[in-house]
C-alpha positions as CSV (number, residue, x, y, z in Angstrom):
1,M,-15.6,6.0,-16.3
2,A,-15.4,9.3,-18.0
3,S,-15.1,8.8,-21.7
4,F,-12.0,11.1,-22.0
5,M,-10.3,8.9,-19.5
6,G,-11.3,5.4,-20.9
7,A,-8.0,5.1,-23.0
8,Y,-5.8,5.9,-19.9
9,G,-7.3,3.4,-17.5
10,G,-4.0,1.2,-17.3
11,Q,-1.8,4.2,-16.8
12,T,-3.8,5.7,-14.1
13,Y,-3.9,2.5,-12.3
14,A,-0.2,2.2,-12.5
15,L,0.2,5.7,-11.3
16,M,-2.1,5.1,-8.5
17,R,-0.1,1.8,-7.6
18,I,3.2,3.7,-7.6
19,V,2.1,6.7,-5.7
20,L,0.4,4.7,-2.9
21,G,3.3,2.4,-2.6
22,F,5.8,5.4,-2.6
23,T,3.9,7.4,0.2
24,F,3.3,4.2,2.4
25,L,6.9,3.3,2.3
26,F,7.7,6.6,4.1
27,H,5.5,5.5,6.9
28,G,7.9,2.5,7.3
29,T,11.0,4.8,7.3
30,Q,9.5,6.8,9.8
31,K,9.1,4.1,12.1
32,L,12.2,2.3,11.5
33,L,14.9,5.1,10.7
34,G,13.2,8.3,12.0
35,F,13.0,9.7,8.6
36,P,11.3,12.0,7.5
37,L,9.8,12.5,11.0
38,P,10.5,11.0,14.4
39,P,8.8,7.5,14.9
40,P,5.5,7.8,16.7
41,E,5.1,6.7,20.2
42,A,4.0,3.0,20.2
43,P,5.3,-0.3,21.5
44,A,8.4,-1.6,20.2
45,F,6.9,-4.6,18.5
46,V,4.4,-2.4,16.8
47,I,7.2,0.0,15.4
48,Y,9.1,-3.0,14.0
49,V,6.3,-5.1,12.7
50,A,4.2,-2.4,11.0
51,G,7.5,-0.4,10.0
52,T,8.7,-3.4,8.4
53,I,5.6,-4.2,6.5
54,E,5.3,-0.7,5.5
55,L,8.6,-0.1,4.1
56,V,9.1,-3.5,2.4
57,G,5.3,-3.7,1.3
58,G,5.4,-0.1,-0.1
59,V,8.5,-0.8,-2.2
60,L,7.1,-3.9,-3.6
61,V,3.6,-2.3,-4.4
62,M,5.6,0.8,-5.9
63,I,7.8,-1.4,-8.1
64,G,5.1,-3.9,-9.0
65,L,6.9,-7.0,-7.5
66,M,4.7,-9.7,-6.0
67,T,2.1,-6.8,-5.7
68,G,-0.9,-9.1,-5.0
69,W,0.6,-10.6,-1.9
70,A,2.2,-7.4,-0.8
71,A,-0.6,-5.2,-1.2
72,F,-2.8,-8.0,0.6
73,V,-0.5,-7.8,3.6
74,C,-0.5,-4.0,3.7
75,S,-4.2,-4.0,3.5
76,G,-4.4,-6.3,6.6
77,L,-1.9,-4.1,8.4
78,M,-4.2,-1.1,7.8
79,A,-7.2,-2.7,9.0
80,A,-5.4,-3.9,12.2
81,A,-4.0,-0.4,12.5
82,Y,-7.4,1.2,12.3
83,W,-8.9,-0.9,15.0
84,M,-5.9,-0.6,17.2
85,A,-5.2,3.1,16.8
86,H,-8.6,4.6,15.9
87,G,-11.5,2.3,15.9
88,M,-12.1,2.1,19.5
89,N,-12.0,5.9,20.0
90,A,-15.2,6.7,18.0
91,L,-17.6,5.3,15.3
92,L,-16.6,7.3,12.2
93,P,-13.2,7.6,10.7
94,L,-13.8,11.5,10.4
95,Q,-14.4,11.6,14.2
96,N,-11.4,9.2,15.2
97,Q,-9.0,10.4,12.5
98,G,-8.7,7.0,10.9
99,E,-9.4,8.1,7.3
100,L,-5.9,7.5,6.1
101,A,-6.0,4.1,7.4
102,V,-9.2,3.2,5.8
103,V,-8.2,4.6,2.4
104,Y,-5.0,2.7,2.5
105,C,-6.7,-0.5,3.7
106,F,-9.2,-0.4,0.6
107,A,-6.7,1.0,-1.9
108,F,-4.4,-1.9,-1.1
109,L,-7.4,-4.5,-1.0
110,F,-8.3,-3.1,-4.6
111,I,-4.6,-3.5,-5.7
112,S,-4.3,-7.1,-4.4
113,A,-7.3,-8.0,-6.3
114,H,-6.4,-6.3,-9.5
115,G,-2.7,-7.0,-9.6
116,S,0.5,-5.3,-10.8
117,G,-0.6,-3.7,-13.9
118,M,1.7,-2.0,-16.5
119,W,4.8,-0.3,-15.3
120,S,5.7,-3.0,-13.0
121,V,8.5,-5.7,-12.4
122,D,5.9,-8.3,-12.6
123,A,4.8,-7.3,-16.0
124,A,8.2,-7.0,-17.2
125,R,9.2,-10.5,-16.0
126,S,6.0,-12.0,-17.7
127,S,6.9,-10.5,-21.0
128,A,10.3,-11.5,-20.9
129,S,9.8,-15.0,-19.8
130,P,9.4,-17.4,-22.7
131,S,6.1,-18.7,-23.6
132,A,5.1,-22.4,-22.6
133,E,4.3,-23.7,-26.0
């Protein structure tokens, strides 16, 4: 890590988690609510399953509640979405327009391994709970 950013690792991770969840939840609102764009052409079960995971998972990751599990499910959704919508068209994400699915997949996988971090409901709940002494 660049030395000038070393002191801000926790804050930049929290910002990444918040922004990633915020941008992801709008994929769910698009599918379920038609906002901010009309839903994409896809079978109804894909729209409702993926849209629900994107909306609920995005909110949970953004606010930092049950972040590890929510991010893990979102990562799996993006892996499946990549292969269903992009991976069979061409080998490389640049060729098949699957870059966003790949980035979401691995960013969520990182978050699932790293946890909620600061500025999260999980952190607030753990600091507010009495110690088990």
